[in-house]
C-alpha positions in Angstrom: -67.1 21.3 39.8 -64.4 24.3 39.2 -62.1 22.6 36.8 -58.9 24.6 36.8 -55.6 24.0 35.0 -52.2 25.2 35.8 -48.7 25.9 33.1 -46.2 24.2 34.7 -41.6 24.9 33.4 -40.1 21.6 34.2 -36.4 22.3 35.1 -35.5 22.1 30.7 -37.5 24.5 29.9 -40.4 22.1 28.8 -43.8 23.1 29.7 -47.2 21.3 30.7 -50.8 21.9 30.9 -51.8 20.5 34.0 -55.4 19.3 34.7 -57.0 20.1 38.2 -60.8 18.8 38.8 -60.4 21.5 41.6 -59.5 25.1 42.5 -58.0 24.0 45.8 -54.4 23.9 43.6 -54.8 27.8 44.0 -53.7 27.5 47.7 -50.6 25.6 46.6 -49.1 27.2 43.8 -49.0 30.8 43.0 -48.4 31.9 39.1 -44.8 32.9 39.2 -43.7 30.9 41.7 -40.9 28.3 41.7 -40.9 25.1 43.7 -37.9 22.6 44.2 -38.6 19.3 42.4 -39.7 17.4 45.6 -41.7 19.9 47.1 -43.7 20.6 43.6 -44.7 16.6 43.5 -45.7 16.8 46.8 -47.7 19.7 46.6 -49.3 18.6 43.7 -49.9 15.5 45.1 -52.0 16.9 48.5 -53.7 19.2 46.2 -54.8 16.5 43.1 -55.5 13.9 46.4 -58.0 16.8 48.1 -59.4 17.7 44.6 -60.5 14.2 44.3 -61.8 13.6 47.3 -64.1 17.1 46.2 -65.2 15.0 43.4 -65.7 11.6 45.5 -67.4 13.8 48.2 -70.3 16.1 45.3 -70.1 12.7 43.1 -70.1 9.9 44.7 -66.4 8.6 43.2 -62.8 10.0 43.0 -61.9 11.5 40.3 -59.6 9.4 37.9 -58.1 13.0 36.0 -56.6 13.7 39.1 -54.9 10.4 39.6 -54.2 10.0 36.8 -52.5 14.0 36.0 -50.8 13.5 39.4 -49.5 9.8 38.1 -48.2 11.9 35.0 -46.6 15.2 37.0 -44.3 11.7 39.5 -43.4 9.9 36.1 -42.1 13.7 33.9 -40.8 14.5 37.8 -38.5 11.3 38.0 -36.8 12.8 35.3 -35.5 14.7 36.4 -34.6 13.1 40.1 -30.5 13.1 39.3 -30.3 16.7 38.2 -29.1 19.0 40.8 -31.3 21.6 42.1 -34.0 21.0 40.0 -36.7 23.3 40.1 -40.4 23.9 38.4 -41.6 26.9 38.2 -45.8 27.2 37.9 -46.5 30.1 35.0 -49.7 30.7 36.0 -53.3 29.1 36.8 -56.1 29.2 34.4 -60.1 28.6 34.6 -61.8 25.5 32.2 -62.6 28.6 30.4 -58.6 29.7 30.0 -59.4 33.1 32.3 -56.3 33.9 34.2 -56.6 33.4 37.7 
C-alpha cells in the first residue's frame, strides 16, 4: 500500500506528523488547507476508515496503524474542544519517502 503522512498544525501551533496507510487522505485534505476542528476530526475519521478498509481488502485485516492514528487525532482534538473557532491546518502531504504530494 502506498502509505502517506499528513503534517498538521494544531490551534496552539504544535505540529504533528500523522500516518495513513493509503493515499486516500489526498481526497480529504489539501496542503495549506485550514479546517475547523470538528471538520478535521470528521475528515480524518472518514479518510483513515477508508484507508484501513483498503488494507483489509488487500491483506485480510484492518490496519491498526490507521486506527491508532485516528485515536491519537481524537485525543489531541479533545484538548482543543473548549477553544472557540479552533482550526487545524494541514501543512503538507508527503509520501513514505518524504516526497511532497
